[in-house]
Backbone as a ProteinNet text record, in pm:
[ID]
protein_1_A
[PRIMARY]
MNKFPKNHCFSHRIRLFVSLPLPEPFLNYLIREQKKQQKFFQKHNAKIRWVQPKNFHITLYFIGETEEKNLKPIIAGLKQETRFFPPLKLTFQKINFAPPENPRMIWGFFAPNQKFSQLSFNMRKILKNFCFKNFYFSSSLPHVTLGRFSSLPKISSNFNGIFNDSSIRYSQIKINNCQLMQSHLTPQGAQYSLIKTFNFYKNI
[TERTIARY]
84.8	0	88.2	55.2	130.4	97.1	197.7	177.7	211.5	132.9	153.6	176.3	255.1	273.3	141.3	133.9	9.2	-40.5	52.3	11.8	-11.8	-14.1	-39.5	-181.8	-196.4	-329.1	-384.7	-495.4	-561	-658.1	-662.2	-755.9	-863.9	-983.4	-1090.6	-1181.1	-1195.6	-1277.5	-1407	-1512.2	-1640.4	-1686.6	-1768.7	-1814.8	-1962.6	-1995.7	-2130	-2193.6	-2327.7	-2401.8	-2537.5	-2600.1	-2733.9	-2831.1	-2936.5	-3028.8	-3171.8	-3254.1	-3398.8	-3463.7	-3541	-3610.4	-3727.8	-3766.7	-3874.1	-4005	-4117	-4247.7	-4273.7	-4340.9	-4358.3	-4425.4	-4532.2	-4593.3	-4495.6	-4414.8	-4318.3	-4205	-4163.6	-4060.8	-4106.7	-4232.1	-4285.7	-4289.1	-4318.5	-4316.5	-4176.4	-4073.8	-3936.4	-3894.3	-3939.4	-3907	-3966.6	-4091.6	-4155	-4081	-4043.8	-3973.6	-3836.2	-3766.2	-3634.1	-3642.6	-3743.5	-3759.8	-3785	-3864.4	-3891.3	-3761.7	-3682.1	-3556	-3457.4	-3452.6	-3361.1	-3388.2	-3515.3	-3551	-3513.9	-3540.3	-3513.6	-3364.2	-3282.3	-3139.4	-3071.1	-3125.1	-3069.2	-3084.7	-3197.8	-3218.7	-3117.1	-3071.6	-2975.6	-2831.6	-2809.6	-2674.8	-2602.7	-2676.9	-2616.9	-2577.2	-2451.1	-2400.6	-2421.6	-2519.4	-2554.8	-2556.5	-2494.7	-2499.5	-2618.6	-2718.5	-2842.7	-2835.5	-2884	-2890.7	-3002.6	-2975.8	-3079.1	-3188.1	-3314.9	-3424.4	-3415.3	-3360.5	-3347.5	-3251.4	-3170	-3074.2	-3121.2	-3242.1	-3293.3	-3305.6	-3258.5	-3268.6	-3233	-3260.8	-3214.5	-3101.9	-2984.5	-2873.4	-2891.7	-2897.1	-2908.3	-2770.7	-2680.2	-2542.8	-2451.8	-2343.2	-2246.9	-2127.8	-2110.4	-1999.7	-1872.1	-1884.3	-1767.5	-1700.1	-1570.9	-1497.9	-1471.6	-1490.6	-1465.6	-1420.6	-1360.2	-1319.3	-1443.6	-1439.3	-1553.1	-1583.5	-1481	-1500.7	-1586.5	-1602.7	-1683.7	-1832.8	-1870	-2010	-2100.1	-2057.3	-2139.7	-2166.1	-2063.3	-2091.8	-2169	-2152.7	-2230.1	-2378.3	-2409.9	-2549.4	-2606.5	-2528.2	-2574.7	-2603.3	-2515.4	-2535.7	-2658.6	-2682.2	-2799.7	-2928.3	-2923.5	-3041.1	-3077	-2977.3	-3000.2	-3053	-3000.2	-3037.2	-3177.8	-3222.2	-3351.4	-3467.2	-3439.3	-3546.7	-3654.2	-3618.4	-3717.1	-3732.4	-3684.7	-3695.9	-3824	-3902.5	-4030.5	-4011.5	-4110.7	-4104.5	-4081	-4014.1	-3984.4	-4092.4	-4130.8	-4223.4	-4150.6	-4122.9	-4045.1	-4133	-4112.1	-4189.4	-4107.1	-4153.3	-4082.9	-4105.8	-3998.3	-4008.3	-3994.4	-3882.6	-3857.6	-3746.8	-3729.5	-3615.4	-3535.6	-3402.4	-3319.8	-3173.3	-3088.7	-2945.3	-2896.6	-2789.4	-2739	-2591.5	-2520	-2559.5	-2552.9	-2620	-2631.6	-2497.4	-2398.6	-2272.3	-2181.7	-2199.6	-2116.8	-2194.8	-2292.5	-2382.2	-2308.5	-2331.1	-2276.4	-2370.3	-2491.9	-2590.8	-2731.2	-2826.8	-2968.6	-3029.3	-3090	-3147.3	-3298.2	-3363.2	-3497.4	-3483.7	-3520.8	-3500.1	-3619.4	-3588.5	-3688.9	-3662.1	-3765.2	-3748.3	-3658.8	-3581.1	-3504.2	-3596.5	-3546.6	-3630.1	-3550.5	-3603	-3530.5	-3505.4	-3606.2	-3591.3	-3486.7	-3486.4	-3386.7	-3247	-3229.3	-3098.1	-3054.2	-3148.6	-3116.6	-3069.3	-3141.8	-3104.8	-2970.8	-2947.9	-2821.1	-2705.7	-2727.9	-2625.5	-2600.3	-2706.6	-2691.5	-2611.2	-2635.8	-2563.5	-2416.9	-2388.4	-2247	-2176.8	-2242.6	-2180.7	-2149.4	-2239.3	-2217.8	-2135.2	-2125	-2057.9	-1923.5	-1893.3	-1773.3	-1644.1	-1642.3	-1520.6	-1496.3	-1597	-1581.1	-1544.4	-1538.9	-1506.9	-1358.1	-1299.4	-1162.2	-1156	-1048.8	-1034.9	-1061.1	-1135.6	-1167.7	-1249	-1316.2	-1391.3	-1539.6	-1581.1	-1723.5	-1796.3	-1924.3	-2006.9	-2145.8	-2197.8	-2333.5	-2404.6	-2523.6	-2597.6	-2717.9	-2735.8	-2852.1	-2968.8	-2947.8	-3054.5	-3098	-3217	-3260	-3280.2	-3229.2	-3241.8	-3223	-3268.4	-3249.6	-3170.3	-3061.8	-2982.3	-3040.9	-3072.2	-3129.3	-3026.2	-2924.4	-2824.3	-2700.8	-2588.8	-2462.1	-2400	-2319.9	-2249.4	-2115.2	-2015.9	-1882.4	-1874.1	-1953.6	-1958.2	-2104.2	-2136.6	-2274.9	-2324.9	-2437.8	-2495.7	-2524.2	-2517.3	-2543.3	-2686	-2698.1	-2830.2	-2899.2	-3022.3	-3104.4	-3244.9	-3333	-3471	-3530.2	-3481.4	-3531.6	-3493.1	-3367.5	-3322.5	-3401	-3416.3	-3487.7	-3633.9	-3689.8	-3829.5	-3860.6	-3761.7	-3786	-3814.9	-3776	-3794.9	-3920.7	-4002.7	-4113.5	-4244.8	-4238.5	-4359.5	-4397.2	-4513.2	-4554.4	-4662.8	-4679	-4789.7	-4776	-4653.2	-4636.1	-4554.8	-4523.8	-4440.7	-4506.9	-4425.7	-4466.5	-4553.2	-4558.8	-4630.6	-4541.4	-4602.9	-4529.7	-4522.1	-4407.3	-4392.5	-4354.3	-4396.8	-4366.7	-4272.3	-4165.9	-4064.2	-4056.5	-4077.8	-4090.4	-3964.5	-3860.2	-3737.7	-3617.9	-3501.2	-3378.4	-3305.1	-3207.8	-3141.9	-2990.5	-2919.9	-2774.5	-2744.3	-2674.1	-2648.1	-2498.5	-2463.9	-2325.6	-2318.8	-2217.5	-2197.3	-2081.7	-2108.9	-2006.6	-1974.3	-1850.5	-1811	-1775	-1841.9	-1818.3	-1796.2	-1741.6	-1725.1	-1857.7	-1968.5	-2100.6	-2162	-2090.2	-2142.1	-2161.5	-2203.2	-2221.6	-2344	-2329.3	-2440.1	-2458.2	-2583.9	-2610.6	-2674.9	-2639.1	-2702.7	-2742.9	-2858.1	-2912.3	-2846.8	-2801.5	-2745.6	-2850.3	-2915.2	-3015.7	-3109.1	-3235.5	-3337.2	-3364.3	-3379.5	-3406.6	-3537.7	-3639.5	-3768.6	-3769.8	-3835.2	-3851.8	-3963.8	-3964.8	-4063.8	-4195.8	-4301.7	-4426	-4524.7	-4498.6	-4595.5	-4566	-4476.3	-4445.8	-4533.6
-119.8	0	124.6	220.5	344.6	433	496.8	589.1	730.2	826.1	965	1046.1	1151.8	1238.6	1299	1334.9	1385.7	1510.5	1590.6	1714.4	1698.6	1570.8	1548.6	1589.7	1664.8	1717.7	1639.5	1570.8	1498.9	1591.8	1582.9	1662.4	1567.7	1574.4	1482.1	1548.9	1484	1539.1	1460.2	1531.9	1468.8	1514.1	1432.7	1459	1496.7	1618.1	1671.9	1718.3	1720.7	1784.3	1827.4	1920.4	1967.2	1908.9	1844.4	1776.8	1822.8	1792.7	1812.6	1674.5	1647	1518.4	1514.3	1393.8	1376.7	1339.4	1397.5	1358	1209	1145	999.6	950.1	1014.8	965.1	967	1072.1	1080.5	980.8	962	863.5	724.1	690.4	559.6	542.2	650.9	646.2	612.4	678.7	652.6	509.7	457.1	318.6	222.3	245.8	159.8	168.7	289.7	309.1	243.4	255.3	194.3	41.9	-19.5	-164.6	-206.9	-126.7	-155.1	-147.1	-46.3	-28.5	-140.2	-182.4	-290.1	-416.7	-451.9	-570.8	-554.1	-435.3	-409.2	-416.5	-346.4	-341.5	-473.9	-549.1	-680.2	-773.5	-761.6	-842.6	-810.1	-684.8	-641.1	-643.4	-710.5	-726.9	-593.8	-491.9	-361.5	-358.3	-325.6	-322.8	-183.7	-174.6	-46.3	-63.7	31.4	32.8	117.6	52.7	122.2	187.5	308.4	380.1	319.6	294.2	241.2	346.4	306.8	403.9	489.3	434.6	514.1	630.7	625.7	732.9	829.2	812.1	906.2	1046	1145.2	1283.7	1376.6	1504	1607.5	1681.6	1686	1760.1	1909.1	1983.2	2128.5	2192.5	2141.3	2190.8	2083.1	2054.2	1952.4	2022.3	2001.7	2064.4	1983.2	1851.7	1766	1752.6	1724.6	1706.5	1840.5	1843.2	1962.7	1919.8	2011.9	1981.5	1966.4	1871.1	1849.3	1973.4	2051.9	2173.1	2276.5	2260	2353.9	2326.2	2216.1	2174.8	2280.2	2335.9	2434.4	2559.2	2622.9	2739.6	2704.4	2583.7	2541	2535.1	2475.1	2465.7	2605.5	2694.2	2831.2	2903.3	2884.3	2948	2896.5	2765.4	2707.1	2752	2762.1	2808.4	2951.3	3035.3	3174.1	3185	3103.4	3112	3060.6	2960.5	2897	2955.2	3033.7	3075.1	3159.8	3234.3	3316.7	3275.8	3155	3108.5	3025.5	3051.7	2980.2	2835.2	2751	2613.6	2612.9	2509	2495.8	2413	2455.4	2380.2	2343.5	2213.9	2165.2	2083.2	2100.7	2028.5	1915	1792.5	1675.4	1663.4	1626.2	1616	1474	1409	1279.4	1203.4	1077.8	995.6	965.2	982.6	959	949.2	914.5	914.2	1055.6	1068	1200.4	1189.3	1303.3	1429.6	1415.4	1501.1	1483.9	1477.5	1558.5	1566	1445.1	1376.4	1259.6	1165.1	1093.2	1011.5	903.6	900.9	797.5	767.2	824	803.7	798.1	760.7	770.7	867.3	971.8	1076.9	1083.9	1130.8	1184	1335.5	1390.7	1532.8	1616.5	1733.4	1836.1	1955.3	2034.5	2154.6	2254	2334.8	2442	2526.7	2565.5	2635.6	2751.9	2872.1	2991.3	2992	2953.2	2952.8	2850.1	2733.5	2630.8	2684.2	2745.8	2799	2909.1	2991.8	3100.9	3046.6	2947.8	2891	2818.9	2747	2677.9	2777.7	2889.5	2993.5	3058.4	3086.2	3146.9	3055.6	2924.9	2831.3	2824.2	2838.6	2841.7	2960	3073.4	3193.1	3173.9	3108.5	3096.4	2973.4	2875.2	2750.2	2728.9	2807.2	2780.1	2786.7	2869.1	2881.2	2759.1	2671.9	2551.4	2430.5	2450.4	2341.6	2344.2	2226.9	2223.5	2275.1	2340.6	2405.3	2307.7	2353.6	2275.8	2150.5	2148.6	2027.9	2052.5	2178.8	2203.3	2188.7	2163.5	2146.3	2201.7	2275	2326.1	2301.2	2244.8	2214.4	2305.1	2363.7	2450.1	2374.1	2245.5	2164.1	2058.6	2070.6	1970.8	1833.7	1730.6	1594.8	1493.6	1371	1257.9	1152	1103.8	998.4	862	782.9	648.5	538.2	564.1	461.9	521.8	446.7	490.4	374.3	407.3	303.9	358.5	268.7	311	334.1	261.5	282.4	281.2	369.6	386.3	261.6	205.8	93.8	136.3	41.1	72.9	124.6	252.6	315.6	277.7	240.3	209.5	258.8	242.1	282.3	202.2	77.9	-4.1	54	100.1	159.5	286.1	370.8	495.7	471.3	362.6	334.2	309.5	262.2	234.1	361.6	476.9	603.2	677.2	615.5	690.1	684.2	645.7	643.7	787.2	831.4	970.7	982.6	877.6	878.8	989.7	1033.6	1138.5	1255.2	1250.3	1354.3	1491.1	1587.9	1727.6	1750.1	1656.4	1680.9	1763.1	1835.3	1925.7	1868.9	1883.5	1842	1964.5	1963.2	2072.3	2021.2	2097.6	2057.2	2163.4	2122.4	2216	2232.3	2156.3	2168.9	2116.7	2147.2	2087.7	2021.8	1936	1857	1859.1	1875.2	1860.3	1712.9	1652	1508.7	1481.8	1370.6	1323.7	1199.7	1195.6	1082.7	997.2	867.6	772.8	680.9	683.7	601.5	461.7	361.1	221.7	141	19.7	-66	-93.8	-86.4	-110.5	17.2	127.6	254	352.4	472.9	576.9	547.8	571.9	562.3	699.9	742	876.9	875.8	975.9	993.9	1140.3	1160.8	1294.9	1363.2	1487.2	1567.1	1663.6	1739.2	1835.6	1872.6	1897.3	1941.9	2090.1	2163.3	2306.6	2333.3	2376.1	2400.7	2536.6	2538.6	2664.3	2744.9	2875.5	2963.8	2948.4	2905.7	2866.6	2980.3	3096.9	3206.2	3305.2	3266.9	3354.8	3315.6
0	0	0	-87	-91.6	27.7	82.3	192.1	147.7	191	154.9	281.9	269.8	386.3	431.2	561.3	616.8	546.9	495.3	430.4	281.2	233.5	91.2	56.9	-51.4	-89.2	-207.3	-188.8	-296.5	-368.1	-499.4	-578	-629.6	-570.1	-607.3	-709.4	-823.3	-929.8	-942.5	-980	-1008.7	-1147.2	-1210.2	-1346.5	-1339.7	-1385.1	-1365.8	-1496.8	-1495.9	-1604.3	-1551.1	-1624.2	-1588.7	-1690	-1642.3	-1733	-1711.9	-1811.3	-1801.7	-1793.5	-1687.9	-1678.2	-1775	-1812.4	-1910.8	-1841.5	-1884.7	-1829.8	-1853.7	-1761	-1767.8	-1896.5	-1946.8	-2071.4	-2189.3	-2198.1	-2307.5	-2286.3	-2162.5	-2132.5	-2172.9	-2144.9	-2182.1	-2333.5	-2404.6	-2551.5	-2600.9	-2546.2	-2589.1	-2558.2	-2445.4	-2409.7	-2511.9	-2551.5	-2653.4	-2785.7	-2825.3	-2952.1	-2948.9	-2836.8	-2827.7	-2839.6	-2777	-2786.9	-2931.1	-3001.5	-3142.6	-3224.2	-3195.7	-3268.1	-3237	-3111.2	-3072.8	-3153	-3166.1	-3243.3	-3390.5	-3443	-3583.7	-3614.6	-3538.2	-3566.4	-3536	-3441	-3412.6	-3532.2	-3600.1	-3720.9	-3828.8	-3831.9	-3933.7	-3883	-3767.4	-3711.3	-3689.3	-3654.4	-3624.7	-3477.6	-3450.8	-3314.4	-3254.6	-3167.9	-3105.7	-2953.8	-2883.4	-2737.5	-2695.7	-2643.8	-2612	-2474.2	-2464.8	-2337.5	-2253.3	-2125.9	-2037.8	-2017.8	-2024.8	-2010.2	-1884.6	-1776.9	-1653.1	-1671.7	-1778.3	-1805	-1913.9	-1965.4	-2066.6	-2005	-2076.4	-2030.6	-2146.4	-2128.3	-2220.5	-2150.4	-2212.1	-2152.9	-2177.3	-2068.8	-2077.6	-2081	-1997.4	-1998.1	-1941.1	-2014.4	-1971.2	-1907.1	-1778.8	-1706	-1723.6	-1718.6	-1727.5	-1592.5	-1594.2	-1469.4	-1401.9	-1271.6	-1192.9	-1053.8	-980.7	-844.4	-755.3	-665.6	-576.2	-492.2	-462.5	-382.1	-456	-588.5	-666.3	-656.5	-593.4	-592.3	-527.6	-416.2	-345.6	-430.1	-491.5	-576.4	-703.3	-756.2	-872.8	-837.3	-723	-677.4	-655.6	-595.4	-570.4	-701.9	-801.2	-931.4	-1003.2	-998.1	-1062.2	-993.1	-862.1	-787.8	-827.6	-839.4	-877.3	-1019.8	-1110.6	-1251.8	-1277.6	-1202.7	-1231	-1151.3	-1049.6	-957.3	-1025	-1131.2	-1201.4	-1347.8	-1382	-1520.5	-1535.5	-1640.3	-1656.2	-1700.1	-1679.8	-1731.3	-1882.1	-1928.3	-2071.3	-2139.8	-2260.2	-2343.7	-2472.6	-2487.5	-2601.5	-2694.8	-2824.5	-2926.3	-2984.1	-2962.3	-3014.2	-3164.9	-3238.2	-3383.6	-3436.5	-3404.7	-3469.4	-3397.4	-3436.1	-3395.5	-3521.2	-3512.7	-3631.6	-3592.5	-3692.7	-3670.8	-3643.6	-3561.8	-3526.3	-3483	-3484.6	-3548.6	-3700.2	-3775.2	-3920.6	-3993.3	-3946.3	-4019.9	-3996.4	-3882.8	-3852.5	-3761.9	-3817.3	-3733.9	-3655.4	-3526.5	-3438.6	-3322.6	-3331.3	-3225.7	-3285.3	-3201.3	-3234.5	-3134	-3185.8	-3100.9	-3115.6	-3010.1	-3019.2	-3030	-3144.7	-3172.6	-3126.9	-3070.5	-3044.6	-3136.2	-3159.3	-3240.5	-3166.9	-3241	-3176.4	-3090.5	-2973.3	-2876.5	-2817.4	-2830.8	-2787.6	-2636.9	-2559.2	-2414.3	-2370.1	-2433.3	-2403.6	-2432.5	-2549.6	-2588.2	-2492.3	-2451.6	-2359.8	-2224.9	-2172.1	-2043.1	-2051.3	-2160.4	-2179.2	-2185.6	-2256.4	-2266.7	-2131.3	-2056.4	-1924.4	-1831.2	-1842.5	-1756.8	-1793.4	-1922.7	-1962.2	-1896.6	-1890.2	-1832.6	-1684.2	-1611	-1466.6	-1429.4	-1521	-1486.2	-1555.4	-1658.8	-1738.9	-1657.3	-1553.1	-1472.8	-1384.6	-1374.3	-1294.7	-1381.8	-1513.2	-1605.5	-1637.9	-1658.3	-1704.4	-1847.8	-1881.1	-2010.8	-2124.6	-2223.7	-2344.6	-2314	-2197.8	-2163.6	-2148.6	-2148.8	-2131.7	-2264.5	-2254.3	-2374.4	-2347.9	-2444.9	-2433.7	-2565.3	-2559.3	-2681	-2693.4	-2810.2	-2831.3	-2893.3	-2926.6	-2984.7	-2883.6	-2826.8	-2727.8	-2791.7	-2724.6	-2778	-2665.5	-2691.3	-2601.2	-2676.4	-2616.7	-2680.1	-2644	-2748.8	-2728.5	-2747	-2829.3	-2856	-2920	-2913	-2971.3	-3047.6	-3149.8	-3224.5	-3270.9	-3285.9	-3326.4	-3476	-3552.1	-3696.7	-3740.8	-3832.5	-3876.7	-3948.8	-3904.9	-3979.9	-4123.6	-4214.4	-4354.8	-4369.1	-4403.5	-4410	-4540.2	-4528.6	-4644.8	-4614.7	-4709.3	-4685.3	-4570.3	-4552.1	-4442.3	-4307	-4296.9	-4171.6	-4141	-4239.6	-4216.6	-4180.2	-4228.7	-4202.7	-4056.6	-3980.1	-3838.9	-3761	-3815.8	-3744.9	-3787.3	-3870.9	-3930.4	-3851.5	-3726.7	-3644	-3609.2	-3654.6	-3633.7	-3527.2	-3444.8	-3348.9	-3245.5	-3217.7	-3117.5	-3173.1	-3299.6	-3358.6	-3345.3	-3313.8	-3297.5	-3173.5	-3082.6	-2957.9	-2865.6	-2775.8	-2688.1	-2546.8	-2484.5	-2345.8	-2261.9	-2137.3	-2045	-1937.6	-1911.8	-1814.7	-1705.8	-1581.2	-1470.3	-1385.9	-1417.6	-1339.1	-1416.4	-1365.5	-1418.2	-1302.2	-1334.5	-1230.8	-1247.9	-1138.5	-1139.4	-1115.5	-1210.9	-1207.5	-1202	-1137.7	-1140.3	-1227.7	-1313.5	-1404.1	-1352.3	-1337.6	-1292.5	-1411	-1458.1	-1571.9	-1524.6	-1582.7	-1546.5	-1674.9	-1663.4	-1782.5	-1853.5	-1780.6	-1839.1	-1898.1	-1889.9	-1940	-1825.6	-1860.2	-1759.6	-1672.3	-1543.8	-1449.3	-1385.5	-1369.5	-1322	-1183.4	-1104.3	-973.4	-958.5	-896.8	-878.8	-759.5	-781.2	-672.2	-618.2	-708.3	-662.4	-776.8	-742.6	-839.1	-817.7	-931	-926.6	-1000.7	-927.7	-988	-1059.2	-1177.3	-1248.1	-1182	-1210.6	-1152.7	-1228.4	-1160.2	-1226.9	-1246.9	-1192.1	-1200.8	-1312.5	-1405	-1517.1	-1635.8
[MASK]
++++++++++++++++++++++++++++++++++++++++++++++++++++++++++++++++++++++++++++++++++++++++++++++++++++++++++++++++++++++++++++++++++++++++++++++++++++++++++++++++++++++++++++++++++++++++++++++++++++++++++++

């Protein structure tokens, strides 16, 4: 066992992101769609790592690795930013390969949303100093990741057809809070734990 001097200072890092939870009816829809896709792609021998339904979320802002001592000011900043921000109303569009320029995932896409982009930008301003350089990420396009792959399956009309279910397309969901989450990287994939929930201001 290695021994360290008493005054040795350990730097403990944690991996964080801010997410939007999904309403239960919409979450159940995504679970049904993912099961349908799993059966379809398995028939075509496509190797896809599917995201566990318990991990479905919309990333509002990805902080990445940060010092554990930053947790308190991060929580304070998120509380201040969300206390007067109204609930978000997002319009779901489709499920498809993503991102368009270099597909390596399957996303549930939402329409561009000004309020979402504004909140994501505001969070970058208050949280960027807690992120390691060149490690932060902010997305202006709301989406849910359903699966990932190292190489794009051979796309054909058959593959595209699996995404053509329009039963819930363009429906709107309302999100009343955001959540600070910790990501734990394991051999089985990322596992998430909730740190704190921040409710949006409902009287706006």
